[in-house]
N, C-alpha and C positions, 0 to 999 in steps of 0.2 A: 468561549470556543471549546469544543470537546476534542480532545486529542487521543487517538488510539495508536499505540505502538506495537507492532507485531501481534495484532489481534487482541491486545489487552488495553484497557483504559489507562492512560498515562496520568498518574496522580499529581505530578509536580507541575509547577507553573513553567510555561515556556516564554522566553523573551523574544522580542522582535516586532517591528512595525509592519513587516511584509513577509511573504512566504519565504524568500531567500534568507532573511535574518532568522526566522523561526527555525528553518531547517539547519542552519549553521549552529544555532544554539543547541538544538537536539543532538547534532553530530558530536558536539563538544561534551555534552553533559549526560546524554541518555543512551547513546549507542554502546553496547557491550563490546569490549575487547576489539576484535578485528572486524566487526560487522560494518557493512557499508550500505548506503541507500540503494534500494532496489525499485520501489514504486511509491508514488504519492497519489492519494485520492482526496479530492476537494469536494465537500458536500455530496459525496456519493458518486462523483465522476472522476475517472483517472485523469491526473494532471497531464496536459499536453500544452506546450507553449503556443501552438497555433490556435488553440481553443481559448485558453485563459490569458494569453499574453505572457511576457517575461515575469519570472518569479518576483523580481524586484518591484514590479508594478502591481502585484496582487496584494492589496492591503489586508491587514489583519481583520478589519471590521467585516470584510466580505466573506470570511471563512467561518462557517458555523461548526463544521466538523472536518477535522484533518486526520486522515489515516496514513500512517507511515509504515511501510514494510521494508525490513532490512534483510540482508543475506550475508553469510560469512564470506569474507574475501577468499578464504581457502576453497570454498565451494565454487566460487566464480572461476578461480584459477584451475581447478580440476576440470570444470566444464570446458574451459578453453583448451586444455591439453587434449581432451577427448575429441574436440571438433576442429582442431587447428589444421589438420591435413586438408580437409575440404576447403577451409578458408584460404590456405596457401595456394591450393590449386586454382582458386578463383582469381587471386592476385596475379599468379604466374600467367594465366590466360590473358588477363587484362594487359599485363606488361608486354607480352608478345604482340597483341593486337595493336596497342598504341605505337610500338616501335615500327610496325609495318606501315601504319598510317602516316607517321612522320616521313618515312622513306618514299612514299608515293606523293608526298607534298600536299596531303589533305590536312592543312594546318588547323583549320577551325575544328573539324571533327576530332583530330588528334589531340588538340589542347583540351577539349571538353572531356574526353576519355582519360587524358593524362591527369587532370585535376582530381577526378574520382579515384584513379589508381593511387595517386600520391596520398590522398586522404586515407585510403584503406591501408596503405603501407605505414603511415604514421600511427594509425590506430594499432596496427600489429606491433610496432615497436613499443608503444605505450603499454599495451597489455603484457608484452613480454617482460618488461621491467616490473610491472605489478605482480606477475606470476613469480618472478624470481624472488621478490621480497616476501610475498605471502606464503610461499612453500619453502622458503629457505634453501633454494636450489644452488648448487655449486656449479656455476657456468664454466669454471676452469677445468672441471672434471670431465664434462661431456665434450667429445671431440669427433669431428668428421673431416677426413683428409688430414691436412697439416695444421688445421686451425681449431681452436676451442670455441665453444658457444660464446664465451666472453669476447674473443677476438672477432668472431663473425657478427656479433651485435654491434661492436664498434664499427666494423666495415659497413654494415647497413646504414648506420647513422652518417658515415662519411659519404656514402653513395647518394643519400638524400640531399646532402649539401652540394655535391657535384651536379646533381640533376637540377637543383634550384639555380645554380650558377649558369648552367647551359640554357635554362629557360629564360633567365634574365637577359642573356646575350643573344637570345633567339637563334642559337646554334642547334637547329633541329637534327642535323646529321649526328652531332656529338651526343645529343640527348638520346637519339635512337640507338646509338652504339652502347651507351651506358645501360640502357634498358635491356637490350638484347644480350650483350656479351658479359655484363657484370651483374646486374641486379637479378636477372632470371636465374643465373647460376647460384647466387647466394641464397635465393629463396628455395631452390631445390635442395640445397645443403640443409636448410632448416627443416625440410620435410623429413630428413634422416636424423636430425638432432632432437626433434621433439620426442620421439619414442625413447631416446636415451635419457632425456630429462624426466620423462614420465616414470622410468624405472627407478630413478632416485626417490620419487615420492612413495614408491611401493616397497623400498628396501628398508 
């Protein structure tokens, strides 16, 4: 198997019986510093699970050429900081739409949209944590209103838990209230927080 890492032939042996094991081995032994996986190409074709199947099922013997592209986690974080306002606007729009759907008792459509919104929100939280670590940001220094970014991050996590509880109890009125009166406001606060955090990276 020929292995190419960031455009250069990788001279060392890689261990692993399947693609997942191979990538884990490379992440542990070959990735420089804070670089993370960006793209994988198998035999000249970009890896997609719907085409190749799960990485754990793709056996080593079926891979003649493996190309791995990495990217600095700081670069990913900076890209997020530059594009987060548009992403937040999309989530806020979804939150308001789902809240209205729950209020008019269109539960099936509301639930479908809610799950997509929840997924986007959880991704936002995950990326925020990664950005905080990658850029070494002080979330206690940035503040909008009476609360710091650190406090607002905790509040977002708490709201997700409250939303999940309301969903489990099928309390759609409460869920609509959390979305409209709590979550939307917190997300708008983050629209103002992100520029403050971005200033930290430039100072």
